[in-house]
Kinemage of the C-alpha trace (Angstrom):
@kinemage 1
@onewidth
@group {chain A} dominant
@subgroup {mainchain}
@vectorlist {calphas} color= white
{ca met a 1} P 186.525 112.227 121.613
{ca lys a 2} L 184.869 112.744 118.640
{ca ile a 3} L 185.644 116.656 117.142
{ca arg a 4} L 182.691 118.781 115.789
{ca phe a 5} L 182.703 121.034 113.092
{ca ser a 6} L 181.887 124.105 114.885
{ca his a 7} L 184.680 123.918 117.022
{ca val a 8} L 186.997 123.291 113.971
{ca leu a 9} L 185.390 126.600 112.367
{ca ala a 10} L 185.641 128.735 115.350
{ca val a 11} L 189.379 127.480 115.673
{ca gly a 12} L 189.751 128.707 111.941
{ca ile a 13} L 188.131 132.042 112.697
{ca val a 14} L 190.430 132.974 115.389
{ca ala a 15} L 193.633 131.763 113.551
{ca gly a 16} L 192.533 133.869 110.697
{ca val a 17} L 192.293 136.846 112.906
{ca ala a 18} L 195.245 136.604 114.857
{ca gly a 19} L 196.927 136.077 111.966
{ca trp a 20} L 195.835 139.541 110.218
{ca met a 21} L 196.305 141.423 113.105
{ca trp a 22} L 200.560 140.190 113.108
{ca thr a 23} L 200.194 141.716 109.612
{ca gly a 24} L 199.501 145.066 111.668
{ca ser a 25} L 197.186 146.220 108.646
{ca phe a 26} L 193.906 147.723 109.991
{ca val a 27} L 191.668 150.383 108.741
{ca ala a 28} L 190.697 153.452 111.242
{ca gly a 29} L 187.272 154.708 110.974
{ca gly a 30} L 186.665 158.250 109.463
{ca met a 31} L 190.127 157.814 107.641
{ca ala a 32} L 191.355 157.498 104.210
{ca asp a 33} L 193.292 153.874 103.971
{ca ser a 34} L 195.645 155.416 100.960
{ca glu a 35} L 197.271 158.931 99.490
{ca asn a 36} L 194.596 158.990 96.722
{ca ala a 37} L 191.331 158.112 98.500
{ca thr a 38} L 188.596 160.309 98.688
{ca pro a 39} L 188.589 162.321 101.989
{ca pro a 40} L 185.824 161.631 104.443
{ca pro a 41} L 182.413 163.946 104.708
{ca ser a 42} L 183.921 165.663 107.495
{ca gln a 43} L 187.124 166.673 106.257
{ca arg a 44} L 185.527 168.017 102.968
{ca ala a 45} L 182.531 169.820 104.742
{ca glu a 46} L 185.576 171.281 106.845
{ca glu a 47} L 187.369 172.266 103.248
{ca ala a 48} L 184.406 173.883 101.945
{ca ala a 49} L 183.450 175.995 104.656
{ca ala a 50} L 186.776 177.306 104.367
{ca lys a 51} L 186.356 178.061 100.653
{ca pro a 52} L 184.423 181.279 99.259
{ca phe a 53} L 181.001 180.977 98.142
{ca arg a 54} L 180.951 180.126 93.977
{ca val a 55} L 178.430 182.046 92.114
{ca ala a 56} L 178.031 182.704 88.268
{ca val a 57} L 178.673 186.473 87.034
{ca arg a 58} L 178.410 187.737 83.714
{ca glu a 59} L 179.943 191.071 82.798
{ca ile a 60} L 177.242 193.271 81.039
{ca thr a 61} L 177.528 196.953 79.556
{ca ala a 62} L 175.212 199.506 79.360
{ca gln a 63} L 173.458 200.337 75.724
{ca pro a 64} L 172.321 203.454 74.326
{ca arg a 65} L 168.427 203.061 74.549
{ca arg a 66} L 165.441 205.247 73.636
{ca ser a 67} L 162.644 204.392 75.777
{ca ile a 68} L 158.972 204.670 74.393
{ca leu a 69} L 156.321 206.381 76.390
{ca val a 70} L 152.536 204.977 75.670
{ca ile a 71} L 149.614 207.516 76.309
{ca arg a 72} L 146.080 206.636 75.650
{ca gly a 73} L 143.534 209.025 75.498
{ca arg a 74} L 141.016 209.776 72.850
{ca thr a 75} L 140.900 213.061 70.044
{ca glu a 76} L 139.419 216.271 70.448
{ca ala a 77} L 138.738 218.878 67.931
{ca asp a 78} L 140.885 222.068 68.078
{ca ala a 79} L 137.334 224.270 68.793
{ca lys a 80} L 133.759 223.427 69.392
{ca val a 81} L 131.790 226.571 69.228
{ca glu a 82} L 127.960 226.823 70.161
{ca val a 83} L 126.529 229.636 67.754
{ca arg a 84} L 123.941 231.265 70.104
{ca ala a 85} L 121.328 234.336 69.098
{ca glu a 86} L 122.495 237.736 70.401
{ca thr a 87} L 118.485 238.837 69.826
{ca ser a 88} L 115.720 237.278 70.309
{ca gly a 89} L 113.461 236.344 66.941
{ca arg a 90} L 111.619 233.681 64.870
{ca val a 91} L 114.411 231.523 62.329
{ca ala a 92} L 113.115 232.833 58.954
{ca glu a 93} L 115.993 231.079 57.246
{ca arg a 94} L 118.249 228.464 57.731
{ca arg a 95} L 121.350 228.487 54.984
{ca val a 96} L 123.570 225.435 55.972
{ca lys a 97} L 122.102 221.803 57.308
{ca glu a 98} L 124.336 219.486 59.547
{ca gly a 99} L 127.831 218.096 58.161
{ca asp a 100} L 128.088 221.345 55.437
{ca arg a 101} L 131.522 222.689 55.821
{ca val a 102} L 131.282 226.760 56.650
{ca ala a 103} L 134.116 229.343 56.438
{ca lys a 104} L 134.227 232.544 58.848
{ca asp a 105} L 131.487 234.621 58.280
{ca asp a 106} L 129.620 232.419 56.241
{ca val a 107} L 125.466 232.956 57.087
{ca leu a 108} L 123.911 230.221 59.348
{ca cys a 109} L 120.686 231.639 60.315
{ca val a 110} L 118.690 234.873 59.543
{ca leu a 111} L 116.437 235.654 62.081
{ca asp a 112} L 112.728 237.442 61.159
{ca lys a 113} L 113.559 241.209 61.069
{ca gly a 114} L 110.289 242.238 62.654
{ca ala a 115} L 110.053 245.731 63.297
{ca arg a 116} L 113.534 246.449 63.720
{ca glu a 117} L 113.994 248.011 59.927
{ca ala a 118} L 111.434 250.555 60.938
{ca lys a 119} L 113.085 251.415 63.951
{ca val a 120} L 116.443 251.796 61.738
{ca leu a 121} L 114.137 254.088 59.288
{ca asp a 122} L 112.910 255.922 62.268
{ca ala a 123} L 116.298 256.767 64.087
{ca arg a 124} L 117.824 257.632 60.551
{ca ala a 125} L 115.114 260.080 59.920
{ca gln a 126} L 115.507 261.616 63.980
{ca leu a 127} L 119.306 261.810 62.929
{ca ala a 128} L 118.483 263.840 60.061
{ca gln a 129} L 115.964 266.671 61.821
{ca ala a 130} L 118.715 266.581 64.777
{ca glu a 131} L 121.160 267.274 62.206
{ca leu a 132} L 119.064 270.256 60.838
{ca asp a 133} L 118.294 271.952 63.874
{ca phe a 134} L 121.848 271.919 64.971
{ca thr a 135} L 122.532 273.419 61.744
{ca ala a 136} L 120.166 276.099 62.234
{ca ala a 137} L 121.355 276.970 65.551
{ca thr a 138} L 124.846 277.109 64.618
{ca gln a 139} L 124.231 279.681 62.294
{ca leu a 140} L 121.537 281.463 64.156
{ca asn a 141} L 124.540 281.757 66.921
{ca glu a 142} L 126.998 283.463 64.715
{ca lys a 143} L 124.936 285.867 64.172
{ca gly a 144} L 123.582 286.560 67.578
{ca phe a 145} L 120.206 285.643 67.288
{ca thr a 146} L 120.257 282.368 69.419
{ca ala a 147} L 122.579 281.597 72.776
{ca gln a 148} L 125.352 278.946 73.052
{ca thr a 149} L 123.755 276.957 75.595
{ca arg a 150} L 121.110 275.840 72.536
{ca val a 151} L 123.599 274.716 70.192
{ca ala a 152} L 124.855 272.716 73.011
{ca ala a 153} L 121.846 271.192 73.491
{ca leu a 154} L 120.883 270.442 69.957
{ca lys a 155} L 124.569 269.048 69.582
{ca ala a 156} L 123.939 266.718 72.098
{ca ala a 157} L 120.189 265.745 70.844
{ca met a 158} L 122.161 265.152 67.385
{ca asp a 159} L 124.935 262.898 69.251
{ca ala a 160} L 121.940 260.823 71.018
{ca ala a 161} L 120.117 260.560 67.278
{ca thr a 162} L 123.533 258.953 66.201
{ca ala a 163} L 123.888 256.488 69.017
{ca arg a 164} L 120.196 255.492 68.546
{ca leu a 165} L 120.932 254.483 64.807
{ca glu a 166} L 124.059 252.696 65.477
{ca glu a 167} L 122.086 250.790 68.155
{ca glu a 168} L 118.701 250.336 66.029
{ca lys a 169} L 121.377 249.198 62.974
{ca leu a 170} L 123.443 246.666 65.293
{ca glu a 171} L 120.285 245.230 66.384
{ca leu a 172} L 119.318 244.894 63.003
{ca ser a 173} L 122.469 243.033 62.097
{ca arg a 174} L 122.108 240.450 64.690
{ca thr a 175} L 119.025 238.632 62.719
{ca ile a 176} L 121.976 237.704 60.720
{ca ile a 177} L 123.826 235.080 62.582
{ca lys a 178} L 127.563 234.381 61.218
{ca ala a 179} L 130.296 231.621 61.739
{ca pro a 180} L 132.786 232.775 64.028
{ca ile a 181} L 135.148 229.892 63.027
{ca pro a 182} L 135.789 227.852 60.010
{ca gly a 183} L 134.701 224.273 60.520
{ca ile a 184} L 131.819 221.319 60.194
{ca ile a 185} L 128.065 221.916 61.424
{ca glu a 186} L 127.196 219.798 63.853
{ca ser a 187} L 124.003 217.962 64.520
{ca pro a 188} L 121.688 219.225 65.914
{ca met a 189} L 120.771 222.203 64.498
{ca val a 190} L 117.777 224.703 65.075
{ca ser a 191} L 114.661 224.191 62.676
{ca thr a 192} L 113.279 226.710 60.530
{ca gly a 193} L 110.070 228.359 62.690
{ca thr a 194} L 112.192 227.936 65.880
{ca val a 195} L 111.797 231.367 68.108
{ca leu a 196} L 115.228 231.714 69.361
{ca ala a 197} L 115.621 233.337 72.735
{ca val a 198} L 118.763 235.617 73.508
{ca gly a 199} L 121.388 232.879 73.536
{ca gly a 200} L 119.582 230.180 71.794
{ca val a 201} L 121.837 227.728 69.893
{ca cys a 202} L 121.672 228.509 66.026
{ca ala a 203} L 124.006 225.872 65.155
{ca thr a 204} L 127.323 224.073 66.723
{ca ile a 205} L 130.367 224.643 64.722
{ca ile a 206} L 133.208 221.940 64.924
{ca asp a 207} L 136.635 222.969 63.866
{ca ala a 208} L 139.089 219.608 63.490
{ca asp a 209} L 142.135 221.132 61.534
{ca pro a 210} L 144.016 220.308 63.685
{ca val a 211} L 142.414 217.734 65.504
{ca leu a 212} L 144.124 217.106 69.320
{ca ala a 213} L 144.865 213.623 70.969
{ca ile a 214} L 144.417 213.751 74.561
{ca gly a 215} L 145.640 211.896 77.175
{ca gln a 216} L 146.771 211.838 80.848
{ca val a 217} L 150.344 211.066 81.950
{ca ser a 218} L 151.315 209.775 85.313
{ca glu a 219} L 153.376 212.403 88.144
{ca arg a 220} L 156.164 210.096 87.379
{ca asp a 221} L 156.346 210.331 83.474
{ca val a 222} L 155.657 213.876 83.123
{ca ser a 223} L 158.690 215.099 83.402
{ca lys a 224} L 160.306 213.265 80.530
{ca leu a 225} L 157.957 215.146 78.313
{ca glu a 226} L 158.553 218.271 76.014
{ca ile a 227} L 156.926 220.718 74.272
{ca gly a 228} L 157.184 220.149 70.627
{ca gln a 229} L 158.120 216.295 70.860
{ca asn a 230} L 157.204 213.987 68.174
{ca ala a 231} L 154.638 211.298 68.926
{ca asp a 232} L 153.066 208.154 66.574
{ca val a 233} L 149.290 208.156 67.295
{ca glu a 234} L 147.170 205.253 66.573
{ca leu a 235} L 143.411 204.973 66.238
{ca val a 236} L 141.257 202.989 67.400
{ca thr a 237} L 139.207 203.144 64.077
{ca gly a 238} L 142.421 202.378 62.286
{ca gly a 239} L 145.359 204.464 60.707
{ca asn a 240} L 147.952 206.437 61.996
{ca ala a 241} L 148.686 209.993 62.218
{ca thr a 242} L 151.916 211.872 63.356
{ca gly a 243} L 151.586 214.757 65.818
{ca lys a 244} L 153.427 217.141 68.069
{ca ile a 245} L 153.137 217.722 71.856
{ca arg a 246} L 151.852 221.301 71.934
{ca tyr a 247} L 150.837 221.473 75.826
{ca ile a 248} L 151.459 219.871 78.888
{ca gly a 249} L 149.611 220.258 81.835
{ca thr a 250} L 151.017 222.351 84.780
{ca ala a 251} L 148.770 221.592 87.519
{ca ser a 252} L 147.405 217.354 88.202
{ca asp a 253} L 144.149 216.272 87.946
{ca pro a 254} L 143.263 215.979 92.250
{ca ala a 255} L 141.370 212.593 91.802
{ca thr a 256} L 144.257 210.952 89.557
{ca arg a 257} L 147.460 212.417 90.082
{ca thr a 258} L 147.789 212.812 86.382
{ca phe a 259} L 148.541 215.756 83.747
{ca arg a 260} L 147.091 216.564 80.553
{ca val a 261} L 148.701 216.119 77.471
{ca glu a 262} L 147.578 217.694 74.114
{ca ile a 263} L 149.259 216.035 70.773
{ca glu a 264} L 148.673 218.154 67.848
{ca ile a 265} L 147.865 216.514 64.558
{ca glu a 266} L 146.767 218.133 61.318
{ca asn a 267} L 143.638 216.909 59.845
{ca lys a 268} L 142.941 218.888 56.678
{ca asp a 269} L 140.659 216.203 54.968
{ca gly a 270} L 138.641 215.929 58.154
{ca ala a 271} L 139.597 212.472 57.946
{ca ile a 272} L 139.803 211.730 61.844
{ca arg a 273} L 136.844 212.227 63.919
{ca asp a 274} L 136.131 213.685 67.089
{ca gly a 275} L 136.004 211.452 70.338
{ca val a 276} L 138.097 208.673 68.820
{ca thr a 277} L 140.329 206.402 71.064
{ca thr a 278} L 143.900 206.668 70.409
{ca thr a 279} L 147.059 205.269 71.633
{ca ala a 280} L 150.103 207.668 71.457
{ca arg a 281} L 153.672 206.453 71.448
{ca val a 282} L 156.307 209.199 71.980
{ca pro a 283} L 159.908 208.243 71.813
{ca leu a 284} L 162.262 209.839 74.846
{ca arg a 285} L 165.235 211.232 75.223
{ca glu a 286} L 168.136 208.651 74.712
{ca glu a 287} L 169.287 207.295 77.993
{ca ser a 288} L 171.903 204.581 78.964
{ca ala a 289} L 170.550 200.755 80.003
{ca his a 290} L 170.981 197.160 80.782
{ca leu a 291} L 169.363 194.707 78.888
{ca leu a 292} L 169.210 191.673 81.408
{ca ser a 293} L 166.661 188.459 82.217
{ca ser a 294} L 163.952 189.400 84.757
{ca gly a 295} L 165.359 186.307 86.794
{ca val a 296} L 168.281 188.009 88.001
{ca leu a 297} L 166.421 190.730 89.993
{ca thr a 298} L 166.005 190.423 93.592
{ca leu a 299} L 165.096 192.240 96.664
{ca asn a 300} L 167.246 193.597 99.669
{ca asp a 301} L 165.914 193.571 103.370
{ca ala a 302} L 164.467 196.586 102.621
{ca gly a 303} L 162.583 195.562 100.118
{ca thr a 304} L 164.091 197.174 97.283
{ca leu a 305} L 164.534 195.977 93.897
{ca gly a 306} L 167.605 195.601 92.139
{ca ile a 307} L 170.426 193.224 91.028
{ca arg a 308} L 173.421 191.592 93.009
{ca ala a 309} L 177.098 192.156 91.370
{ca val a 310} L 180.421 191.480 92.471
{ca asp a 311} L 183.263 194.163 92.755
{ca glu a 312} L 186.825 193.938 91.751
{ca gln a 313} L 187.344 192.683 95.086
{ca asn a 314} L 185.043 189.921 94.377
{ca arg a 315} L 182.616 191.590 97.561
{ca val a 316} L 178.942 190.933 96.591
{ca ala a 317} L 176.985 194.647 96.068
{ca phe a 318} L 173.540 195.283 95.729
{ca his a 319} L 172.093 197.785 93.356
{ca pro a 320} L 168.736 199.383 93.102
{ca val a 321} L 167.111 199.135 89.587
{ca thr a 322} L 164.432 200.832 87.764
{ca val a 323} L 162.738 199.220 85.383
{ca leu a 324} L 162.187 201.392 81.923
{ca gly a 325} L 160.518 198.588 79.640
{ca gly a 326} L 160.933 194.936 78.301
{ca asp a 327} L 160.823 193.357 75.304
{ca glu a 328} L 161.162 189.703 73.871
{ca asp a 329} L 164.791 189.790 74.929
{ca gly a 330} L 164.537 190.535 78.235
{ca leu a 331} L 164.022 193.721 80.337
{ca trp a 332} L 165.842 197.345 80.294
{ca val a 333} L 166.895 198.880 83.834
{ca gly a 334} L 168.295 201.763 84.808
{ca gly a 335} L 170.503 202.579 87.541
{ca leu a 336} L 173.398 200.678 87.241
{ca pro a 337} L 177.121 201.310 86.492
{ca asp a 338} L 177.956 201.499 82.848
{ca thr a 339} L 179.782 197.927 83.355
{ca val a 340} L 179.025 195.686 86.198
{ca arg a 341} L 179.493 191.921 86.949
{ca leu a 342} L 176.202 190.539 87.517
{ca ile a 343} L 175.490 187.380 89.838
{ca val a 344} L 173.554 185.186 87.587
{ca thr a 345} L 173.323 182.299 89.753
{ca gly a 346} L 173.216 182.405 93.746
{ca gln a 347} L 172.032 185.905 94.323
{ca asp a 348} L 169.843 184.661 96.373
{ca tyr a 349} L 172.230 182.890 98.738
{ca val a 350} L 174.611 185.455 99.287
{ca thr a 351} L 174.641 188.851 101.330
{ca asp a 352} L 176.250 192.572 100.819
{ca gly a 353} L 179.877 192.546 101.226
{ca gln a 354} L 180.490 188.789 101.272
{ca thr a 355} L 183.405 187.510 99.487
{ca val a 356} L 182.690 184.754 97.007
{ca glu a 357} L 184.124 183.322 94.158
{ca pro a 358} L 182.689 184.342 90.842
{ca val a 359} L 182.706 181.853 87.386
{ca ala a 360} L 182.623 183.573 84.234
{ca thr a 361} L 179.451 182.323 82.289
{ca met a 362} L 177.887 182.845 78.754
{ca ala a 363} L 175.178 185.376 78.145
{ca gly a 364} L 172.593 182.528 77.680
{ca ala a 365} L 173.495 181.699 81.765
{ca ala a 366} L 171.336 184.825 82.578
{ca gln a 367} L 168.405 183.394 81.067
C-alpha cells in the first residue's frame, strides 16, 4: 500500500506534541512564564489600585505684595461759581473777558447806576434833617420845653433815616459785581448792554487750583482706601500728576453701588483742564500673597474658586482664594497659608480628604 505524505505529516505532528507534553513545560494563560517577566494586566491593575494616586506638587511661599487700585474718572475744578447780579440793571461796563485770570474782589461787571446815586443823596439829606430835629428836641427837653415822647419819636425817625441811607448805599454797591473767588473766567460771559435781572449771570469763574480727579470705586474696594493716600494720575491728554485722596464717599450711588472718591492735584500753572478723562493708580497697603499660574485654579463642588494642596499627611485639601491681580508671571492670590504644597498636576482628578502620593516638581511645572 502506498503511504501518502499527509499521513506522514500527521504522524509527525502527533509525535511532536507528545514529546513536548512529556517534557512537562507549559504556559498557563494570564501568568508569567519567568520570575522577571512583566506581570499580566490584571495583576498590574490590582497593584495600581492599591497604591495612592500620584500628583505633582510644588511648595509655594507667600510674598509681600503692594497691589494697585485703578480708579477711572475725570477732572473737575475745585470751585465753579456763577457770579449773579443782586440787583437789576443794564450792563454798562465789562471789566474782564473770557479766559482772564482774576483775583478775589476784582470787578467783573458794572451795572448802570440809574437813580441809585440820587437816592443815596436823598437818604443822606433826610438823615441830616432827622439828626438836627433830634438834637434840637433833646436840648429843649433838657430845659423842660418839650416832652420826652417827642424826643423818643425823633430818635426813631433818625434811626429810620440811618437805616434807609445804609440800604440805598448797599443797593448802589450792588451795581459793581465782584469776583467772590480767584480763578479763570469761563465762556460765555454777559455782553455790554445786556439788561440783567436779579439773579442774572454776569460771569462764571472756575478755580482749578487744586483740580480734582473724581472717580467711582466699587463697594468691594472702597474699604481699602484712606484719606491722604497718594495716587498717580494719568491724563488722557498726556502727562501725569501726583495727588492725594481728600474725600471718600460715605453713601453709595443707588444705581451703580459705587462710592465717589476725590483726588486733589496741585495745578498752579493751570495746565490740567476741567473735564479731562483720568486714570488714577492708588498703591494699597502691603499684604501677603502667592504668585501662581492660572492653570492650577479649580472649582470645588460649591463652585468656589481655589486651589488643591497636600497637607502633612498627604491628604488633599481645598483652599479658596481671592484673585488680587495679575502680571506677566501669573496671578496673585490671597487667602492661602504662608506655605502650601500646591498640586500643579492632577488637581482635577482627586477629591478633598483623599490620600495621594505627592511628587515634587520644579517651579516651571505650574505653568
